[in-house]
N, C-alpha and C positions, 0 to 999 in steps of 0.2 A: 546706371548703377542699380543693382537689384538687392532688395532687402527682404528677408523672411518676415512674415507677419508677426507683429509684436502682440503677445497674447493678453487680451482682456485687461489692459492696464486701466482703462477708463472705468470699467465695471468694478475692478478691484478697489479703486479709490472711492467710488460711490458706495460700495458695500462696506468699506471701512467706516465711512461717515455714518451710514445707517446703523451699524452695530455700536458705535461709540457715542454718537450724539443722539441716540434714541429717535432718529428720524426727524430731528428738528430742522427747521429751515436753515439753509446756508447763510452764513454771515459774511460781510465784506472784510477783505484783507488788503492792506496797502503796503507796498514795498517802495521805499524811497531810497535811492542810491546817491551817495555823496560823490564828490569830485574825484575820489580815489576808488569808486565802485563799491564801497562798503554799504551793504543793505541795512536799512532800518525798517523793521517790520512793525506795523500797527494793526491791532485787532482787539476786539472786545472780550474774546474768550481765549482760554489757554489753548484749546484745540486750534482755533483760528491763528493764534500767534505763532504756534509751532508749525502749522501748515505753511504759513508764509516763510518761516525759517527753512524748512525742508525744501521748499520750491526754490528759494534763493540759492541754497547750497548746490542744488542740482543744476541751476543755471551756470554757476561758476566752476564747479569741480566734478562734473558728471563722471568722467573717466577715473579721476583719482578716487572718488568715493566708491565706484564700482570695485576697484582693486583693494581699497581699504576694507570694504565689507568681505570680499573674498579671502583677504589675508586674515581677517578676524575669525572667519568661520571655517577656514581650511578647504576652500573650493577654487584655489588658483589654478591647479592642474587641469581643471575642467575646461578652461579656456586657453591656457598657455602651454599645456602639455606636461610630459613626464619630468622635465627639469625641475618642476616645483612640487613633485610628489613628497619629498622629504620635508619641505616646508609645511605642506598640508598635514602630514602625519604629526609633526611637532605641535602644530596648532591644536589639532583635535584631541591630542593626548591631555591637554590642559583645559579643555573647554567642554562644559556640560550644558547643552542647550535646554534640557528639561528643567534644571535648577533655575536657569535664567527666566524661563517661561513662568515658573511658579512665582518668582519674585515679582515679575511684572503684574501678574494676576492679582497679587495681594496689595498692590498700590491703591491708595485712594483714587477715585475716578478723575480728579483734577490733575494728579500727577501722571496717571496713566495716559491722559490726553496729550501730554507732551510727546510721548513716543508715537502714539497713534496719529496725531496731527502731523508730526514731522514726516512719518512714512507716507501718509496720504498726499501731502504737498510734494514730496519727492516724486511720487508716482505720477502726479498730475503733470509735472514738468516733463517726465519721460514720455508720457503720452503726447504732449505737445511736440517734443522732439521727433518722435517717430511718425508723427503726421507730416513733418517736413524734414526728412532725414538729410536730403542734399544740403539744406541750409543750416540745420541746427545740430546734427549729430557730430560730435567732436571727431576730428581726424584720427585720433588714436584708436577708436573703435574700428574704423574702416581698415586701418593698417593691421590691427590684430585679428580682424576677421570674426568679430562677434558683436552682439548687441547688449545694451544695458538690461539688467534684470530688475524685476519689481522688488519693492521693499515692504517689510512688515514692521510692526513695533518691535518684534523680537530681533530683527536685523539691526535696528537702531541701537538697541541695547547691546547686541553682540559686538558692535564696533568698540564700544566702551570697554567691555570685558576682554574680548579676544585680542584687540590690538593694543589697548592702553594698559589695563590692569595686568594682564598675563605677560606683558613684556616689560613695562616700566616699573612694575611693582612686585615682580616675582624673582628678583635676583637673589642668589645665595652662593656663598663661597665656601661652605663647610666641607664639601668633598674635595675641592681644590686644596684646602688647607690640610686635610688628611693626606692627600697625595703628596703634598710638599713635605710633610713630616716624614712620611714613609720613604721618600726619595733621599732625603738628607740622612736619615738613619742608615739606609742601605749603603750610602757612599762614605759616611763618616763614623759609623758606629752609633749605638743607641744613645749614649750620654751626650757625646759631642754633637750629634745630629739634632738632638732635642734643643740644646743650647743655641745652636745656629738658628733653628726654627724660631725660637722666642725672640731672637734679635731681629729676624726678618718680619715676624708677624706678632708684634707686641699687642697686649690687651689694651693698654691705655698709656698715653703720654699726657701727664697733667699740665704740660706747658702748651698743649694744643689750644688754639683760640676757639672760644665758644661764642654763640650768638649772644647769650646773656647768661647770668647765673641767678635764676629765679629763686627767691626765698621760699623755702618749704618744699621745693621740688627736688627729688632725688632719683637717680637712675635706678630702675628696677634691677639692673645687673650689678649695681655698685657694691652691695653688701656681701655678695657671695664670692667665694673663691672658685676659680675655674678648675674642674676636675680633669680637664684635658681629654686625651683620647683613650683613657683607661677603659678596658672592656670592649673596645671596638676591634673588629677585624680590619686588617689592612686593605688597601685597594690595589688591584692589579693595574699595571701601566696601561694595558689595552682598555680597561674599563674607564680609567681616568680620562684618556683621550676621547673615548666615545662619549662620555658624559659632557666634556667640553664642547664637542661638536654638536651635541644635542642642545646645549645651552645656546650656542650661536644660532642654531636654526630656530629656537623658540624666541630668543630675546634679541638677536642681532649681535654683532661683534662688540658693539659699544657697551651694552649692559653686561654681556657675558664676561668682559674683561675685568669687571670688578665694580663694586658699589661703594660710595655713591658716584654718580656720573657728573651731572651738570646742573646749571641754573644759578643765577645770582639775584640778589635783591638788597635794597637798602631803603630804610624808612626814616625820615627826618622830622623831628619835632619842631614846633615853631621857634624854640629858643636857639636852634642851630640854623635857622633860615634868615637871610637878610630881609626877606619879605614878611617874616613872622607868620608864615603859614606852614601847613603840613605837606610833606612831599613823599610819595611812594614811587620808587623805581623798581621795575621787575624785568629781568632778562632771562626768561626760561629757555634753557638750551636743550631743546628736544630734537636737534639735528637740523641740518641745512639741506632743504629739498626744493625741487621744482616740480609741481606747485609746492608752495610752503606747506608744512605740516599745520601751520596756524591759519585760522579763518577769522576774519573780522565780522562783527555783527552788532546790531542794536535791536533790542526787544522792548516794545512800548505798548503796554496794555495788559489787562487781566492780572493786575497786581505787580507787573514788571515794568521797570523804567530804567534801563541800564544800557551801557555801551562797553564793548570790550573785545577780547579775542579768546579763542579756545582751540585746542587741538582737533584736527580733522572734523570740524563742524559738529562737535558734540552738542547735544541739547542742554548744555550747561556752560556758562561763561566763566572760564578759569581765571582770567586776568582782566580786571576792569573796574568800573565805578558806576554807581547810581546817582552821583552828584552829592551824596551825603557821606558815604564811606568809599574807600577803595580797598581792593584786596589783590593779592598775588601769591605766588608760592615758589618754593624751590624743592628739590628732591628731599625726601624725608630721611632722617637719620635713625629713627626707631626701628628695632628689629621685630618684624611681624611674621617672619618666615623661618621655619626650621626644617632641616632635612633629617629624616629618620632612616637609619640603617636597618633593613629588615633581614632576618635570617631565613633562608629558603630551605625547604625540605629537599634533601638530596635527590629523591626520586621524582620531584615535581616542582619545577621552578615557579609555579603559580600558586604555591601554598607557602605560608610564612608563619613564623612562631610569634604568638601573642598571648600573654597571660597564661602561659603554661600549656597551650594547645596549638595545634596546627590549624590555620584558617585558610580557606580559599580566598584568593584575590577577587575583587569585584571586576567583572568584565563588561565593557560596553562595546558591542560589535557594530561597526559601520562599514560603509562602502564608499570609496573615493572614486569619483569619475575622473577619467584622464583623457584629454583630447588625443584622438588618433590611436588609442589603444584600449584594451579591455579594462573594465572596472577593476579596482584593486581592493580586496577586503582589508580591513584594518580593525584592530582591537586595542582599545585603551584600557590599561590595567590600573587598579587602584587598591590601596590598603585602607585601614581605618584612619591612617594619617593623611591620605591624599593621593594624588596621581603618582604613579611610578615614573620617575624621570631618568632612571639609570639602572643598569643591570651589571653585575659582576659575577658571571657564572663560575669563574675560577675560584672564587671565595664563597660561593653559595650565598650571595647577598644581593639585595636590590635596594634602591633608594627612593623614598617617597617624600613628597614635599607637602608640608603642612603650612597653611597660610590662614592667619587669623581673620582675614576679611572674606573668606569664602562663605557664601550664603548671605553676605551683606553687600554684594556688589552694587545693586541698584540703590539701596539706602545710601551708600557712599556717594553715588552720583547725585542723589537728591540733595545731600548736604551742599554739594557744589552748586547745584541748580538754584537753590534757594538762598545762598549767602548773598546773592545780589539784591535780595529784598530786605536784608538786615539794615537797620538804621543806627546801630550803636554796637559797642563792644560785647554787651551781653547777647544781643541777637546774633552777632558773628560767632561767638562761642557756642551758641545753641546749635548752629549748623555744623560747626567744626566737630562737635561731639558725635555727629552722625557718620563721620568719615572713619572707615575701618582701615583703610590702607595707609601706609606710612608716607606722610607728606608734611612739609612745614609751611604753614600759612602766615601771611603778613597782613597787617591791618593799619589803616589810617583813616581819620575822619576830620571834618571841618571844624570840630571843636578843639582841635589840637592834640588829640590822642593818637598814639602809635602803639603797636603791640605785635606779638607773634605767638604762635602756638604750634607745638609739635604734635601732629595728629597720627592716629592709628590705634587699633585695638591692641593693647599690649598684653601678650600672654603672661599668665601667672605661672612661671616655670618652676619646676622643682629644683631644690638646691643641688642635686647631683647631676643636673644637665649641663654639658659643656657649652661654652659660649661660641667657640670657634670651630667646633667639630660636630659631625652628625650626632644626633641622639640615638640611643639604642631603642629599636622598635619593639622590644619584647614586652612592653607595658610598664617598665620600671621608670620611665621618664616622661610620663604624660602630663600635659598641662593641667593645672588645677582650676582652669577657667581663664577669664581675662580680667585685667585691672580696670577700675573705674577711670573715666576721663579725667578726674581730679589728679590722677597720678601722672598725667602727661605734662611735660614742661610747657610753660607759658609765661608771658610777662606783659604787663601794660605799663607804658611810660617809664622806661629805664632811665636811671639818673644821668647817663651820658648824653641823652637826647637823640640817640639814633640806635638803629638795629641794622646789622649787616650780615649777609650770608653769601658764601659761594660754596655751599655744600660742606661747610665745616661743622664741628660738633654743635649740637643745640644746647648742651649743658655739661657741666663737669661730671665726671664719673661714667660717661656714656661708653659702653662697650658694644661691639658687634662682631659679626663674623667676616665682614668684607671691607670695612673702612680702616685704612691705616692713618688715622688722625694723628698729626704730629705738630711740632712747633713750626715746621715748614708747611705752609698752607697758602694757597693762592688768595684767600680772603684777606691776607695781610696787605695785598696791593690795594684793595678797596678801602680798607681801614686807614691806610696811610694817606690816601687822597681825602678821605672824610675828615681827617684830623689836621690837615694842613692849615686850616683857618677856623677860628671860632664860629664865624657866620659864613654861610655859603649861599651864593645866588642860585637861582633855578638852573642857569646854564652850567654853573660849576657842579651842581648835583648831577645833571645830565652827563657832563664830561668825565665823571668818575668812570663811566662805562668805557670811554676811549682810553683812559689811563690803564684800566685793567685789561682791555682787549688787546693792547699792544705791548703788554709787559712780558719781559723775560722772567719767568716765574721761579728761576733759581738764583738770579743775580744778587739780590739783596743779602742772601745768607752767606755767600762765600767770598765776596770781594774783600771784606776785612781780613780774612785768613790769608788770601793771596798777597795783599799789601804787607801784612805782618811778616810773612815768610821770606820776602825779598828785602826787608828793611836793612839788613846788614850788607847788602851787595852794593857795589859801586854804581854810580848813575849811568855809566856806559855799559853796564852788564846787560846782555840781551834779555835776561829774565826780568830785571828791574824795568827795562823799557817796555816789555810786554805787560807787566803788571800796571804800569802807569797808563797804558792805553785801555786796559780793562777798567781801571778805576775812573778814567775820564769818560767812560760811556755811562749814560744815564739809565741803562737797563730797559729802554724802550726799543721795540722792534719796528723801527720807522724806516720809511723810504722817502727821503725828501724830494727826490726827483724820480721820474719813471725810468729808473736805471735797471731794474731787475735785481738789485742787491740791497741788503740792509745797510744802513749808514755806518761807516766807520770800521776800523779793525778790531774794536772791542768784541763784536759779536763772534767772529770766527775764532779769536783767541780764547774767549771764555768757553765756548762750546767745545773746542778741542781740548782745553784743560779739563773740563768736567768729565769728558769721555775717558781721558787717560787716568784721571784720578780714580774713577770707578773701576777701571781695569786693574790698576795697581792695588786697590783696596780689596777687591772681591774675587778676582778670577781664580786665585789659587785655592780658595776655600769652598767654592760652590760647584756642584755638577754643571755641566755645560748648558743644559736647557734652563736650569735655575738662574745661572749667571746671565744668560741672554736676556731674561726678563728684568733682572735687577740692574743690569748695566745700561738699560735704556734711560736716556737722559731726560725724556719727557718732551723733546723737540719733535714735532710731528712731521711725517713725510708729506710730500705734496698730495693734495686732494684727500687728506685723511678726514673721515667723518667724525673724528673725536673732538671733544673740547679739551684744550691743552690744560695740563696741570703738572705740578712738579713730579718727576719720576720717583718711584720707590727707592731707587738707588741713592738719590740725592739726600733723602732722609737718613739712610744708613751712613752716608759720608758725614753728615752733620753730627750724628751721634758719635761717630768715631773721633771727629775733631774735638768734640766736647768732652770725650773721655768719661762719659757717665756723670758729668757734673749736674746735668738736668736733662729732662726729656723722659723717654721711656726707660724702664729698668734695663740696666746694662748687662745683657746676658752673655755676650760673646764679643771679644776684642778682635776685630778683623785686622787691626794693626799689629797684633802680637807684640806689643811693647815697643814698636818702632816709633821714631820721631815723627809726629804728625806734620811738622813744618817741612821736614825732608820730603815727605810724600807730596806735599803741595808743590814744592820746587821741582821735584822730579817730573810731576805731571805737566808742569808749565814748560819744562825743558822739552818734553815730548811734543807738546803743542807747537812750540816754536820751530822745532825740527820739522815736523810734518808740514806746517804751512810754508816754511821756507822752500822745501822741496817742491810743493804744489804750486806756489804763487810767486816765488822769487824772494829775494832778500829784503825788499823794502816793506817793512811792517805796515806802513801807512797806506799801502795799496791793497792790503789783504781784505777780502770781502766774502760774505756769505750770500748765496742767492736767496731771494725771497721765496717763501712757501705760498703757492696759490691754494685757494680753497674752492670747493665745488658745491654748488647747489644741485644735488643729484636727482635724476629723474627716477630713481629707485628708492624704495622705502628702506627702513632700518634693517629689514630682513631680506633685502635684495629683490623685492617684488617690484616690477615697473609700475609706476602710477603716472607715467607720462611717456611720450615717444622717446626712442633711443637718441634722437638728435636734440633733446631738450635740456641736457645738462647745461648749467651756467657756471662759468669759472671766472673768479675775480682774484686779484692779488694786490697787496700781500694778504695773508691769512689774518682774520680778525676774530678773536675769541669772544664773540658776542652771542646774544640770545637769538633764538629762532624768531622771536619778536622782542623789541625793546619798547618799553612802555613807561611813561611818567605821568602821574596824576598829582596835581596841586589842589589843595582844599583849604578853604577857610569859611567863615560864617556867611560870606557873600556868595559862595558857590564853589564850583570845581571846574577845572580844565584838564584836558588829557591830550597827549600826543603819543604816537607810536610809529613803528616801522616793522613790517613783517614781509621781508623780501622773499621772493622776487615781486609778487603782486597779489591782488585779491583774486583775480581770475586765473584759471588754468586752461581756458578755452582756446583751441586752435581750430579754425574752420578747415574744411576739406581742401581748400585751395592753398593751405599753409599760412593764412593770415591770422595772427593772434589777436585776441581781445585787447583793446587799448589799455586795460589794467592788468595785463599779463605780467609785465616786468617793470612797472613804473615805480615800485618801491626799492628796486635794486640800487639806484643812485643814493637813496636815503641811507641804505645799509653801508655802502662803501664810504659815504661822506659823513657818517655819524650824525645824520639829521633825522627828523621825524615829521610826520604829517599830523594835522589836527584831527582829533576824534571828537565828534560833536555829541554833547550830552543832553541838551535841552531841545524842546520842540521848535523853538524859534531859531536856534542855531542850525538845526537840521534843515528846516524849511529854507533857510537862506543859502544853503549849499547843496541843493538837490540837482543832480545831473540828469537823472532819469527816474520816472515814477511808473509803477504798475498797479493796477487794481485787479484783484482776484476775488473769487468767493471760495470758501473752504469746503465746498462740496462739488 
């Protein structure tokens, strides 16, 4: 086997040390790995601690991290070819390396050492690998035909910005909303089309469950009326489709489909625990991949003493505990992003109207290297509002995305990095205030306190700016700054004794461009499990995850309507018999034996009923492509990367059945005065007829195949970060976190357990043999179990499987 020489990695690591540590003598670093391969790094300096962290990540995930870095910076095509050119272009259009470099340079030396130490440690491991490539170079590099590249502090930061912030925190549905309105008005006329739009995309449902209702907190959007799309130009069909394709290339299909996406958490106060301690559970749903997107780590020294997990080995622990407090998060609900519709000069599409004059767009010219073909020139365009993310030449418009966190990306990561050093609620909030991107943080401590905070720099928007549609880019809808952190929702020690979230509203009055918050919400599954008993054991708190993960998320809302609709029918009537079987099903998607089918006839009957109910309710009123979206029941196809949630159509059905009694404002009656119970019966008749034809006359034999789920060897944007043969498939689908983590705390200390399938390591040797910790957490995922995560020095020492000693130079 022949390898090209690897360029100067050893000297690069030494140079990095000399520049950042002022030529100081190297200090020892120790990595202790526990029985699941999780590294605990010990060092006296910040630089040394993160040197060990980078080294450990490179040991476990060298190929994955290479592709993570390339995905974040837009250099995938350089090693994988032209199929990834569109991905690289989408990435570079949103990523400004110069801004990132300036932010890193402005950091205090100790914070900058996190990035520099991490990069140097990563490079040190690469140097060791390339010294013994036959033994240490992962098979994926050999198969793909390239070698690992060196890292810098800027690269470490780029992973955070290019892969996480620009993808998980840049979602926006304002152009999709404008396109929906345009399409409905074209099909139904201006007035009726607008009424249908407001029934499909309501601003607020006051019955939607909230995390809590903090006293003195109010939504910044609550007090103003939405001016709608007045003054905006329409969007052409081609431009809307191109914009959606661009969103999918930038964000991946999950985030592009709508916000919020996924993650759940619940925090329990001692008065709700039968052990009288505090419990934090977190299930961040960032996708199911192999290797996992989640990396486990312990950091001990230089002011850090914590254990937890974090996405793609970031130099900040997103979910974990320091033994005194615990922290976690779910997707944020606050709107920190706005799309601006820019009016373009007819003779020059790169000039736009702003404050009464034509301005040239800002151009950043780059070259994208592509394996096997000539370099490709690329230009990223921007206006005063931000990067241009879409063009509509037919209407002489472009769309620019403004994000309140731009320019504060590294400060945001530092808030996450240092929250692990907080010892109380005030220290937690001090770090929360540094976070500019929209995220919801959860808190627990050993003194019995629980809390949450909705994070993000909230724009101070003018009253004339619409909530759901793009703002006009002519200068008439400029932000007046940002609101202070005191305006963000937050609460400590709620009276109910718990907090729960599955991406539901953080507070009453919350409005946004992408979230269809309603009475129908998957968080109700978790809340029902929390409220089954006044006191919960630690196991019962953990098992709430199982209850939610296997829930049919539409079941609880419609079974009463089905039962009521057939109440007047005879017991032998097929519709009455079908309703009895639906009502006899507990709403869990379980497979009691390895049969390949969900238990009982209730599942196929209910699913078929819902599909027919949506068809009868919506099909006649909606254009075909709009109907296709709203007729989706929310049941996922096999191997879907999505986290299941109720379909938008189910919410419309519930509003129709309620007849405007509660919920969102009733703008359009899809029933057109028809009897709601008749629709329920007709849809049930359709379901019985379909299933009889497909599965025979015996209802009790009707079944639905289980949906398998995939731990994909490709990232959220389709970039491979493992070999093509490394997908892992399990069944049935479990709507769980990428990691499941539980921390219990009291005055005597803390304990933690977690599972982040498939495993800690992604290493496969060139002979095809995987590391022993490659997939050892997969049985924990499928069995709703967890492994212990050690917090104290004595616990870690008692469970060391392997130990390494390095020096940070």
